[in-house]
MARZAMI-34495 format. One line per field, with one value per residue (C-alpha): residue number from 1; residue in three letters; x, y, z. Coordinates in steps of 0.02 Angstrom, whole numbers, plus 50000, padded with zeros to 5 digits. Each point is the difference from the previous one (the first is absolute). Layout:
BEGIN
seba	[NUM, ...]
kefi	[Ala, ...]
xx	[X, ...]
yy	[Y, ...]
zz	[Z, ...]
This chain:
BEGIN
seba	[1, 2, 3, 4, 5, 6, 7, 8, 9, 10, 11, 12, 13, 14, 15, 16, 17, 18, 19, 20, 21, 22, 23, 24, 25, 26, 27, 28, 29, 30, 31, 32, 33, 34, 35, 36, 37, 38, 39, 40, 41, 42, 43, 44, 45, 46, 47, 48, 49, 50, 51, 52, 53, 54, 55, 56, 57, 58, 59, 60, 61, 62, 63, 64, 65, 66, 67, 68, 69, 70, 71, 72, 73, 74, 75, 76, 77, 78, 79, 80, 81, 82, 83, 84, 85, 86, 87, 88, 89, 90, 91, 92, 93, 94, 95, 96, 97, 98, 99, 100, 101, 102, 103, 104, 105, 106, 107, 108, 109, 110, 111, 112, 113, 114, 115, 116, 117, 118, 119, 120, 121, 122, 123, 124, 125, 126, 127, 128, 129, 130, 131, 132, 133, 134, 135, 136]
kefi	[Met, Ala, Pro, Gly, Thr, Tyr, Gly, Phe, Leu, Leu, Gln, Thr, Thr, Gly, Asp, Phe, Ser, Glu, Val, Leu, Arg, Val, Val, Arg, Phe, Pro, Glu, Gly, Ser, Val, Glu, Asn, Val, Leu, His, Ile, Arg, Ser, Thr, Glu, Val, Pro, Gly, Glu, Pro, Thr, Gly, Asn, Leu, Ser, Ile, Ser, Gly, His, Arg, Leu, Gly, Gly, Ala, Gln, Pro, Gly, Tyr, Phe, Val, Ala, Arg, Leu, Asn, Asn, Asn, Phe, Val, Asn, Gly, Val, Pro, Thr, Gly, Leu, Val, Trp, Ala, Arg, Asn, Val, Gly, Ala, Thr, Arg, Glu, Tyr, Leu, Thr, Ile, Gln, Pro, Trp, Asp, Val, Arg, Asn, Asp, Gly, Lys, Val, Val, Val, Ala, Ser, Gly, Ala, Asn, Gln, Val, Thr, Thr, Leu, Thr, Tyr, Leu, Glu, Met, Leu, Gly, Val, Glu, Pro, Gly, Glu, Ala, Val, Val, Val, Glu, Gly]
xx	[51584, 49823, 49956, 49995, 50144, 50158, 50171, 50063, 50136, 49950, 50116, 49968, 50073, 50139, 49880, 49866, 49873, 49968, 49991, 50105, 49965, 49940, 50078, 49909, 50050, 49890, 49848, 50044, 50185, 50072, 49932, 50102, 50160, 50092, 50172, 50061, 50190, 50103, 50177, 50055, 50138, 49927, 49988, 49993, 49846, 49886, 50071, 49915, 49855, 49976, 49851, 49954, 49833, 49903, 49966, 49830, 49981, 50136, 50067, 50140, 49969, 50106, 50007, 50045, 50135, 49985, 50079, 49885, 50033, 50005, 50012, 49868, 50132, 50057, 49832, 49850, 50029, 49893, 50069, 50142, 50176, 50008, 49915, 50062, 49908, 50093, 49955, 49982, 49905, 49985, 50081, 50077, 49822, 49943, 50151, 50062, 50186, 50078, 50093, 50057, 50177, 50038, 50068, 49827, 50040, 49871, 50038, 49859, 49986, 49896, 49953, 49962, 50102, 50023, 49945, 50089, 49965, 50124, 50011, 50077, 50061, 49998, 50051, 49894, 50079, 49940, 49938, 49854, 50057, 50178, 50094, 50133, 50143, 50046, 50188, 50079]
yy	[45925, 50017, 50149, 49950, 49870, 50006, 49916, 49959, 49922, 49883, 49961, 49840, 49905, 49877, 49853, 50101, 49973, 50184, 50157, 50141, 50137, 50044, 50148, 50049, 50111, 50140, 49947, 49942, 50031, 49822, 49854, 49874, 49972, 49854, 50008, 50061, 50007, 50066, 50059, 49907, 49872, 49828, 49986, 50189, 50102, 50051, 50144, 50106, 49923, 50022, 49940, 49973, 49976, 50029, 50174, 50065, 50077, 50103, 50006, 49877, 49832, 49953, 49984, 50118, 49979, 50108, 50014, 50009, 50134, 49872, 49814, 49948, 49959, 50182, 50073, 49979, 50059, 50154, 50038, 49975, 50071, 49985, 49908, 49957, 49939, 49867, 49970, 49817, 49875, 49815, 49895, 50155, 50072, 49836, 49960, 50180, 49959, 50117, 49978, 50110, 49990, 50015, 50177, 50053, 50014, 49915, 49913, 49993, 49919, 50087, 49961, 49820, 49842, 49883, 50118, 50122, 50153, 50064, 49948, 50111, 49974, 50158, 50035, 50120, 50091, 50011, 50177, 50050, 50033, 49950, 49935, 49867, 49969, 49812, 49983, 49838]
zz	[50386, 50055, 50116, 50184, 49980, 50102, 50002, 50176, 50100, 50143, 50151, 50096, 50136, 49956, 49997, 49897, 50136, 50034, 49896, 50082, 49881, 49830, 49904, 49844, 49852, 49936, 49900, 49826, 50013, 50019, 49909, 50102, 50094, 49923, 50090, 50167, 50032, 50147, 50022, 50157, 50001, 50049, 50188, 50029, 50040, 49852, 49893, 49873, 49906, 49811, 49899, 49824, 49908, 49844, 49946, 49956, 49826, 49922, 49824, 50028, 50079, 50147, 50191, 50146, 50129, 50160, 50174, 50149, 50128, 50143, 50026, 50121, 50131, 50039, 49944, 49888, 49820, 49960, 49827, 49874, 50010, 49807, 49861, 49825, 49845, 49905, 49820, 49963, 49887, 49982, 50135, 50084, 50027, 50076, 50114, 50038, 50015, 50131, 50161, 50146, 50070, 50187, 49970, 49939, 49815, 49882, 49837, 49874, 49830, 49868, 49821, 49943, 50005, 49856, 49864, 49888, 50106, 50121, 50184, 50132, 50180, 50106, 50176, 50103, 50148, 50173, 49987, 49885, 49820, 50040, 49843, 50036, 49885, 50003, 49966, 49941]
């Protein structure tokens, strides 16, 4: 990323006619934000917000998944609760397959689909660095 460039989140009114706020990431830290997902059950107030986007540099290609420290409804995000780099190539790098459950746990897919390399599904906990064992 070129010096002086910033990734950002833009909050607008429901009809997109007004910009309510812009929150930017530190210079050169985020290339883009591709997905935003939240934990609430449909019809309930906005829950925790998680985002994903392309990583900058690094030895292994992939994407990042992170949880914001606020949700724009209860307060303006000022940072991340946690961030996780996910190794991915091919279609997984492009589509960034992940989702967040309403209990706050995040399921991510890493690796590459439709090739001979391994593909993994992993569940991330609500707290930073929390490992979650999926039983079944």
